[in-house]
OpenMM code with the backbone's topology and positions (N, CA, C; nanometers):
from openmm import Vec3, app, unit

residues = "MET ASN HIS GLY ASP PHE TRP THR ALA ILE THR ILE LEU CYS LEU ALA TYR LYS GLY ARG VAL THR SER GLY ALA ARG ALA PRO GLU ARG ASN ALA GLU VAL ALA GLY GLU GLN ASN SER TYR HIS VAL LEU GLY LEU GLY ALA ASP ILE VAL LEU PRO ASN TYR GLU ASN LEU ASP ILE PHE ARG THR HIS ALA ASP ARG LEU GLY LEU ARG ILE PHE ASP GLU ARG ASN LYS LYS GLY HIS LEU HIS LEU GLN PRO LYS".split()
positions = [
    Vec3(0.0853, -0.0922, 0.0092),
    Vec3(-0.0203, -0.0118, 0.0264),
    Vec3(0.0645, 0.0878, 0.0335),
    Vec3(0.0569, 0.1967, -0.0837),
    Vec3(0.1575, 0.3120, -0.0732),
    Vec3(0.0628, 0.4203, 0.0332),
    Vec3(0.1386, 0.5720, 0.0075),
    Vec3(0.1079, 0.6438, 0.0997),
    Vec3(-0.0169, 0.6918, 0.0758),
    Vec3(-0.0858, 0.7203, -0.0486),
    Vec3(-0.1570, 0.7914, -0.1039),
    Vec3(-0.2903, 0.6865, -0.0625),
    Vec3(-0.2411, 0.5645, -0.0745),
    Vec3(-0.3735, 0.4828, -0.0984),
    Vec3(-0.3904, 0.4585, 0.0877),
    Vec3(-0.3203, 0.4759, 0.1975),
    Vec3(-0.2823, 0.4753, 0.2731),
    Vec3(-0.3950, 0.6027, 0.3511),
    Vec3(-0.3388, 0.6901, 0.3154),
    Vec3(-0.4213, 0.8090, 0.3962),
    Vec3(-0.5648, 0.8209, 0.3195),
    Vec3(-0.6159, 0.7646, 0.1785),
    Vec3(-0.7304, 0.7853, 0.1263),
    Vec3(-0.8254, 0.7121, 0.2105),
    Vec3(-0.7889, 0.5745, 0.2447),
    Vec3(-0.8299, 0.4725, 0.3866),
    Vec3(-0.9111, 0.5436, 0.5326),
    Vec3(-0.7625, 0.6025, 0.5063),
    Vec3(-0.7687, 0.6536, 0.6628),
    Vec3(-0.9120, 0.7932, 0.6799),
    Vec3(-0.8628, 0.8826, 0.5736),
    Vec3(-0.9803, 0.9837, 0.5750),
    Vec3(-1.1146, 0.9172, 0.5240),
    Vec3(-1.1478, 0.8356, 0.4285),
    Vec3(-1.2838, 0.7693, 0.4604),
    Vec3(-1.3377, 0.6880, 0.5641),
    Vec3(-1.2650, 0.6186, 0.6219),
    Vec3(-1.2955, 0.5948, 0.7679),
    Vec3(-1.3111, 0.7116, 0.8622),
    Vec3(-1.2338, 0.7725, 0.8745),
    Vec3(-1.2719, 0.9088, 0.9523),
    Vec3(-1.3647, 0.9975, 0.9297),
    Vec3(-1.4202, 0.9987, 0.7621),
    Vec3(-1.5337, 1.0585, 0.7515),
    Vec3(-1.6377, 0.9813, 0.7836),
    Vec3(-1.6581, 0.8530, 0.7194),
    Vec3(-1.7522, 0.7440, 0.7762),
    Vec3(-1.8303, 0.7290, 0.9220),
    Vec3(-1.7015, 0.7308, 1.0185),
    Vec3(-1.7241, 0.6729, 1.1198),
    Vec3(-1.6803, 0.8425, 1.2392),
    Vec3(-1.7019, 0.9535, 1.1857),
    Vec3(-1.6532, 1.0734, 1.2622),
    Vec3(-1.5365, 1.0758, 1.3527),
    Vec3(-1.4280, 0.9985, 1.2932),
    Vec3(-1.3175, 0.9888, 1.3784),
    Vec3(-1.1934, 1.1176, 1.3525),
    Vec3(-1.0948, 1.1109, 1.4502),
    Vec3(-1.0168, 1.1829, 1.3985),
    Vec3(-0.8535, 1.1683, 1.3840),
    Vec3(-0.7891, 1.2254, 1.3298),
    Vec3(-0.6397, 1.1636, 1.3405),
    Vec3(-0.5693, 1.2669, 1.4449),
    Vec3(-0.5012, 1.1797, 1.5759),
    Vec3(-0.4367, 1.2494, 1.6699),
    Vec3(-0.2879, 1.2373, 1.6141),
    Vec3(-0.2633, 1.1110, 1.5771),
    Vec3(-0.0908, 1.1165, 1.5394),
    Vec3(-0.1076, 1.0648, 1.3772),
    Vec3(0.0147, 1.1251, 1.3048),
    Vec3(0.0081, 1.0546, 1.1672),
    Vec3(0.1631, 1.0379, 1.1295),
    Vec3(0.1939, 1.0740, 1.0294),
    Vec3(0.3406, 1.0722, 0.9855),
    Vec3(0.4367, 1.1497, 1.1154),
    Vec3(0.5673, 1.0907, 1.1516),
    Vec3(0.6481, 1.1185, 1.2432),
    Vec3(0.7823, 1.1335, 1.2253),
    Vec3(0.8569, 1.2352, 1.2646),
    Vec3(1.0410, 1.1973, 1.2510),
    Vec3(1.0368, 1.1273, 1.3781),
    Vec3(1.1320, 1.0599, 1.3432),
    Vec3(1.2477, 0.9643, 1.4165),
    Vec3(1.2058, 1.0441, 1.5678),
    Vec3(1.2840, 1.1486, 1.5913),
    Vec3(1.2798, 1.2330, 1.6650),
    Vec3(1.1325, 1.2391, 1.7497),
    Vec3(1.0618, 1.2985, 1.7224),
    Vec3(0.9224, 1.3050, 1.7957),
    Vec3(0.8834, 1.1664, 1.7996),
    Vec3(0.8682, 1.0356, 1.7672),
    Vec3(0.8550, 0.9026, 1.7113),
    Vec3(0.9322, 0.8604, 1.8983),
    Vec3(1.0449, 0.8755, 1.9079),
    Vec3(1.1180, 0.8349, 2.0278),
    Vec3(1.0435, 0.9552, 2.1876),
    Vec3(1.0278, 1.0735, 2.1105),
    Vec3(0.9670, 1.1264, 2.2032),
    Vec3(0.8222, 1.0967, 2.2753),
    Vec3(0.7781, 1.0476, 2.2376),
    Vec3(0.6471, 1.0197, 2.2054),
    Vec3(0.6227, 0.8595, 2.2683),
    Vec3(0.7612, 0.7795, 2.2705),
    Vec3(0.7984, 0.6904, 2.3042),
    Vec3(0.7077, 0.5665, 2.2243),
    Vec3(0.7109, 0.5861, 2.0853),
    Vec3(0.6879, 0.5086, 1.9824),
    Vec3(0.7683, 0.3800, 1.9753),
    Vec3(0.7246, 0.2758, 1.9047),
    Vec3(0.8104, 0.1372, 1.8614),
    Vec3(0.9241, 0.2406, 1.7730),
    Vec3(1.0306, 0.1546, 1.7950),
    Vec3(1.1559, 0.1938, 1.6714),
    Vec3(1.1299, 0.2155, 1.5343),
    Vec3(1.0452, 0.0916, 1.4938),
    Vec3(1.0344, 0.0832, 1.3801),
    Vec3(0.8955, 0.1422, 1.3792),
    Vec3(0.8432, 0.2026, 1.4198),
    Vec3(0.6975, 0.2523, 1.4186),
    Vec3(0.6778, 0.2602, 1.2201),
    Vec3(0.5648, 0.2477, 1.2212),
    Vec3(0.4916, 0.2517, 1.0200),
    Vec3(0.4446, 0.4420, 1.0632),
    Vec3(0.4689, 0.5095, 1.1871),
    Vec3(0.4620, 0.6409, 1.1760),
    Vec3(0.5956, 0.7185, 1.0842),
    Vec3(0.6521, 0.6661, 1.1557),
    Vec3(0.8330, 0.7121, 1.0986),
    Vec3(0.8449, 0.6984, 0.9810),
    Vec3(0.7645, 0.5763, 0.8697),
    Vec3(0.7180, 0.5250, 0.7211),
    Vec3(0.6203, 0.6123, 0.6664),
    Vec3(0.5515, 0.7046, 0.7505),
    Vec3(0.4344, 0.7832, 0.6930),
    Vec3(0.3599, 0.7062, 0.6448),
    Vec3(0.3202, 0.5945, 0.7259),
    Vec3(0.2186, 0.4405, 0.7175),
    Vec3(0.1259, 0.4082, 0.8523),
    Vec3(0.1346, 0.4980, 0.9433),
    Vec3(0.0858, 0.5288, 1.0247),
    Vec3(-0.0104, 0.6277, 1.0981),
    Vec3(-0.1239, 0.5678, 1.1741),
    Vec3(-0.1957, 0.7126, 1.2166),
    Vec3(-0.2993, 0.6327, 1.3297),
    Vec3(-0.3032, 0.7282, 1.4392),
    Vec3(-0.3703, 0.7440, 1.5603),
    Vec3(-0.4893, 0.7764, 1.5399),
    Vec3(-0.5962, 0.7078, 1.5906),
    Vec3(-0.7821, 0.7768, 1.5643),
    Vec3(-0.8263, 0.7346, 1.6983),
    Vec3(-0.9218, 0.8296, 1.7140),
    Vec3(-0.9528, 0.8453, 1.8174),
    Vec3(-1.1510, 0.8904, 1.7998),
    Vec3(-1.2450, 0.7960, 1.8084),
    Vec3(-1.3583, 0.7889, 1.7981),
    Vec3(-1.4373, 0.8309, 1.8765),
    Vec3(-1.5373, 0.9172, 1.8111),
    Vec3(-1.6303, 0.9938, 1.9210),
    Vec3(-1.7010, 0.8776, 2.0381),
    Vec3(-1.7606, 0.7766, 1.9286),
    Vec3(-1.7672, 0.6198, 2.0747),
    Vec3(-1.7402, 0.5330, 2.0001),
    Vec3(-1.7229, 0.4049, 2.0429),
    Vec3(-1.7015, 0.2812, 2.0048),
    Vec3(-1.8083, 0.1486, 1.9876),
    Vec3(-1.9251, 0.2197, 1.9981),
    Vec3(-2.0353, 0.1220, 1.9646),
    Vec3(-2.0112, 0.0048, 1.7995),
    Vec3(-1.9712, 0.1219, 1.7234),
    Vec3(-1.9846, 0.0177, 1.5915),
    Vec3(-1.8247, -0.0310, 1.5834),
    Vec3(-1.7310, -0.0352, 1.6725),
    Vec3(-1.6191, -0.0688, 1.6794),
    Vec3(-1.5876, -0.2378, 1.5595),
    Vec3(-1.6958, -0.3162, 1.5993),
    Vec3(-1.6743, -0.4118, 1.4899),
    Vec3(-1.7078, -0.4058, 1.3235),
    Vec3(-1.8074, -0.2763, 1.2875),
    Vec3(-1.8528, -0.2636, 1.1988),
    Vec3(-1.7363, -0.1860, 1.1449),
    Vec3(-1.6469, -0.1027, 1.1944),
    Vec3(-1.5702, -0.0328, 1.1693),
    Vec3(-1.4633, -0.1308, 1.1432),
    Vec3(-1.3897, -0.2351, 1.1954),
    Vec3(-1.2661, -0.3109, 1.1910),
    Vec3(-1.3351, -0.3656, 1.0404),
    Vec3(-1.4619, -0.4041, 1.0241),
    Vec3(-1.4545, -0.4594, 0.9016),
    Vec3(-1.4252, -0.3719, 0.7756),
    Vec3(-1.4550, -0.2557, 0.7772),
    Vec3(-1.4356, -0.1887, 0.7118),
    Vec3(-1.3006, -0.1538, 0.6858),
    Vec3(-1.1979, -0.1116, 0.8102),
    Vec3(-1.0900, -0.0776, 0.7659),
    Vec3(-1.0200, -0.2129, 0.7145),
    Vec3(-1.0589, -0.3578, 0.7190),
    Vec3(-1.0234, -0.4372, 0.6943),
    Vec3(-1.0222, -0.4272, 0.5710),
    Vec3(-1.1350, -0.4295, 0.4601),
    Vec3(-1.1581, -0.4140, 0.3374),
    Vec3(-1.0623, -0.3186, 0.2780),
    Vec3(-1.0418, -0.2140, 0.3564),
    Vec3(-0.9750, -0.1174, 0.3516),
    Vec3(-0.7952, -0.1108, 0.3020),
    Vec3(-0.7558, -0.2466, 0.3570),
    Vec3(-0.6391, -0.2831, 0.3703),
    Vec3(-0.5755, -0.2585, 0.4725),
    Vec3(-0.6726, -0.2429, 0.5678),
    Vec3(-0.5893, -0.1568, 0.7247),
    Vec3(-0.6044, -0.2886, 0.8354),
    Vec3(-0.5099, -0.2955, 0.8801),
    Vec3(-0.4544, -0.3614, 1.0465),
    Vec3(-0.4520, -0.2535, 1.1562),
    Vec3(-0.5467, -0.2885, 1.2694),
    Vec3(-0.5956, -0.1948, 1.3729),
    Vec3(-0.5138, -0.2958, 1.4619),
    Vec3(-0.4894, -0.1379, 1.5536),
    Vec3(-0.4330, -0.2223, 1.6935),
    Vec3(-0.5135, -0.1178, 1.7759),
    Vec3(-0.6205, -0.1891, 1.9152),
    Vec3(-0.6568, -0.1414, 1.9834),
    Vec3(-0.5886, -0.0719, 2.0649),
    Vec3(-0.5458, 0.0363, 2.1153),
    Vec3(-0.4406, 0.0747, 2.1856),
    Vec3(-0.5048, 0.1876, 2.2958),
    Vec3(-0.6251, 0.1590, 2.2989),
    Vec3(-0.7426, 0.2573, 2.3915),
    Vec3(-0.7179, 0.2778, 2.5403),
    Vec3(-0.6661, 0.1333, 2.5720),
    Vec3(-0.6261, 0.1282, 2.7468),
    Vec3(-0.5336, 0.1746, 2.7636),
    Vec3(-0.3951, 0.1670, 2.6744),
    Vec3(-0.3020, 0.2063, 2.7559),
    Vec3(-0.2631, 0.3690, 2.6432),
    Vec3(-0.2857, 0.4023, 2.5293),
    Vec3(-0.2933, 0.5256, 2.5176),
    Vec3(-0.3879, 0.6292, 2.4680),
    Vec3(-0.5427, 0.5541, 2.4824),
    Vec3(-0.6590, 0.6120, 2.3999),
    Vec3(-0.6455, 0.6241, 2.2765),
    Vec3(-0.6327, 0.5446, 2.1905),
    Vec3(-0.6769, 0.5949, 2.0045),
    Vec3(-0.6780, 0.4259, 1.9839),
    Vec3(-0.6989, 0.4035, 1.8555),
    Vec3(-0.7021, 0.2731, 1.7529),
    Vec3(-0.5725, 0.3384, 1.6697),
    Vec3(-0.4845, 0.2557, 1.7036),
    Vec3(-0.3524, 0.2520, 1.5844),
    Vec3(-0.4141, 0.1655, 1.4532),
    Vec3(-0.3804, 0.2627, 1.3285),
    Vec3(-0.3722, 0.1249, 1.2364),
    Vec3(-0.3137, 0.1476, 1.1295),
    Vec3(-0.2355, 0.0891, 1.0815),
    Vec3(-0.1620, 0.0505, 0.9554),
    Vec3(-0.1595, -0.0485, 0.8115),
    Vec3(-0.0719, -0.0335, 0.6913),
    Vec3(-0.1561, -0.1396, 0.6416),
    Vec3(-0.1218, -0.2825, 0.6706),
    Vec3(-0.1911, -0.3567, 0.6277),
    Vec3(-0.1815, -0.4991, 0.6928),
    Vec3(-0.0659, -0.5618, 0.6121),
] * unit.nanometer
topology = app.Topology()
chain = topology.addChain("A")
for resn in residues:
    res = topology.addResidue(resn, chain)
    for name in ("N", "CA", "C"):
        topology.addAtom(name, app.Element.getBySymbol(name[0]), res)
């Protein structure tokens, strides 16, 4: 998945579910500041953290993300968001 396809998929999900991107592409220095993984997809410009106004339709959101070629890591307990990256 290239950058354009990734960010198009993120935009589709945010518009459909009223989500908000709280973090996207990061420089390695910024990634270290926020305790991101050393090999983070954020550093590649292919990672996005999203918050939703509610998580009632999370199963539908997951299915939609999967169909768009995205993998979700539920980090709500640790960091308060969903992390998305290409499969």
